[in-house]
C-alpha positions in Angstrom: -0.2 -0.3 0.3 3.0 2.4 1.0 4.9 1.1 -2.5 1.5 2.3 -4.0 1.2 5.2 -3.1 4.3 6.6 -3.7 4.2 5.6 -6.8 0.4 7.3 -7.6 0.7 10.2 -5.6 -1.1 9.5 -2.4 0.0 11.8 0.0 -0.4 14.8 1.2 0.5 17.6 3.2 -1.7 19.6 6.3 -0.2 22.7 8.1 -0.3 23.0 11.8 -0.2 26.2 13.4 2.1 26.9 16.3 1.1 29.4 18.4 3.3 32.1 20.0 2.9 32.9 23.6 5.1 35.7 23.4 3.7 37.5 20.9 6.5 36.6 17.8 4.6 38.5 14.3 5.8 35.2 12.7 3.6 32.4 11.7 4.9 28.4 12.4 3.3 26.1 11.1 4.1 22.1 11.2 4.1 20.8 8.0 2.2 16.7 8.8 2.1 14.2 6.0 -1.3 12.4 5.5 -1.6 9.0 3.1 -4.9 7.8 1.4 -5.7 4.4 1.1 -8.0 2.7 -1.2 -11.4 4.3 0.7 -9.6 7.4 0.0 -9.4 8.1 3.8 -6.2 9.9 5.7 -4.2 7.1 7.0 -1.3 8.9 10.4 1.9 8.5 9.8 1.5 5.4 12.9 0.1 3.7 9.8 3.0 3.9 7.1 5.9 5.0 8.3 7.1 1.7 9.6 6.1 -0.2 6.5 8.1 3.1 4.4 11.2 2.3 7.3 10.7 -1.4 6.2 10.7 -1.0 2.0 13.3 1.5 2.4 11.4 4.4 1.3 11.1 7.2 4.3 14.3 9.3 3.4 12.4 9.4 -0.2 9.4 10.0 2.0 10.6 12.4 3.7 12.2 14.2 1.0 8.4 14.3 -1.1 8.2 16.3 2.6 10.5 18.8 2.1 10.3 19.4 -1.7 6.1 19.9 -0.8 7.3 22.2 1.9 9.6 24.2 0.0 7.5 24.8 -3.0 3.7 25.9 -1.3 5.8 28.1 1.3 7.8 30.1 -1.4 4.6 30.8 -3.5 3.1 31.7 0.1 6.6 34.3 1.2 6.3 35.2 -2.2 2.5 36.6 -1.2 4.5 38.6 1.5 4.0 36.7 4.2 6.6 35.7 7.5 5.7 32.2 7.7 8.4 29.4 8.5 7.8 25.5 8.3 8.5 23.1 11.1 9.2 20.2 9.0 9.0 16.0 11.0 12.5 14.5 9.9 12.9 10.2 10.3 16.8 9.2 11.9 17.7 8.3 8.2 17.3 11.5 6.2 19.2 13.1 9.6 21.2 9.4 8.6 21.9 10.4 5.0 24.7 13.0 4.5 23.6 13.3 1.6 20.5 15.4 2.5 22.6 18.9 3.5 24.0 19.8 0.0 20.7 17.8 -1.3 18.8 21.1 1.0 20.9 23.6 -0.2 20.1 23.4 -3.9 15.9 22.9 -3.0 16.3 25.8 -1.5 18.7 28.2 -4.1 16.6 26.9 -6.8 12.8 27.9 -4.5 14.5 31.2 -4.4 13.7 30.4 0.1 16.3 32.0 2.2 16.8 28.6 4.6 15.7 30.1 7.5 12.0 30.0 6.4 12.6 26.2 7.7 13.3 23.8 10.7 13.7 21.0 10.9 13.0 18.8 14.1 14.2 15.7 14.7 12.7 12.7 17.6 14.7 13.1 21.0 15.6 9.5 20.8 17.3 9.6 17.3 19.3 12.3 18.5 20.3 10.7 21.7 20.6 7.0 20.1 22.7 8.9 17.1 24.5 11.3 19.4 27.7 11.9 16.9 25.8 12.4 14.2 23.2 14.9 15.2 25.8 17.1 16.0 27.2 17.4 13.0 23.8 17.2 11.9 22.6 20.2 13.7 25.7 22.2 13.5 25.6 21.7 9.6 22.2 23.2 9.2 22.8 26.5 11.3 25.7 26.7 9.2 24.0 27.1 6.1 21.1 29.1 7.8 18.6 26.4 8.4 17.5 25.9 12.4 16.6 22.8 14.3 13.6 21.7 16.6 14.2 18.2 19.2 10.5 16.3 19.4 9.5 14.5 21.5 11.4 16.0 24.6 11.9 14.7 28.1 11.6 10.5 27.3 15.2 9.9 27.7 16.3 9.1 31.2 18.7 12.0 30.8 16.4 14.3 28.4 19.3 17.5 28.9 22.4 15.3 27.2 20.9 16.0 23.6 20.4 19.5 24.4 24.1 19.9 25.6 25.6 17.7 22.3 23.6 20.0 19.6 22.0 22.8 18.4 18.9 23.4 18.3 15.9 26.8 18.4 12.8 24.8 19.3 11.8 22.4 21.9 8.6 20.4 21.2 8.0 18.6 24.8 6.3 15.3 24.5 2.7 15.0 25.0 2.8 12.2 27.6 3.6 15.5 30.0 0.9 17.5 29.0 -2.0 15.3 27.9 -3.4 15.1 31.7 -2.7 18.3 31.9 -6.8 20.1 32.2 
């Protein structure tokens, strides 16, 4: 089903707004991917990403999300909007040494400033590959982009990741806020 969706363009993006509690004039949205099943129902990433990983399609999906996001964001910013997108990256993309040079070309082709996109990595992926994550985030910063850490607070020593990488945003794991009400 994942391969069929890849072959037939059955993926789409949704954009969830992120509200600033400090009154920032920048708009932030998180890009969220969905896959259509054979009945045109949207499937959540938890329903297909494990399978995508098994068939080696994770990097391809990440690059599709990045390209589509850059295209949409570039058109949106051309209208005078100061919008920034947060894009989730898989462990495989973080480990892919060809991603950062490819990103540079993609930003240049779209005439989009690289600071318009924030790349989000999971805390567990950072901790499992600390040296790679450190180099990856340093190179992202060097090219003008920034990094966010998602699912923060689940590791035994959550601040270990923050000591070793360069990140601008932190997304606390949902388990800490689910009973807030």
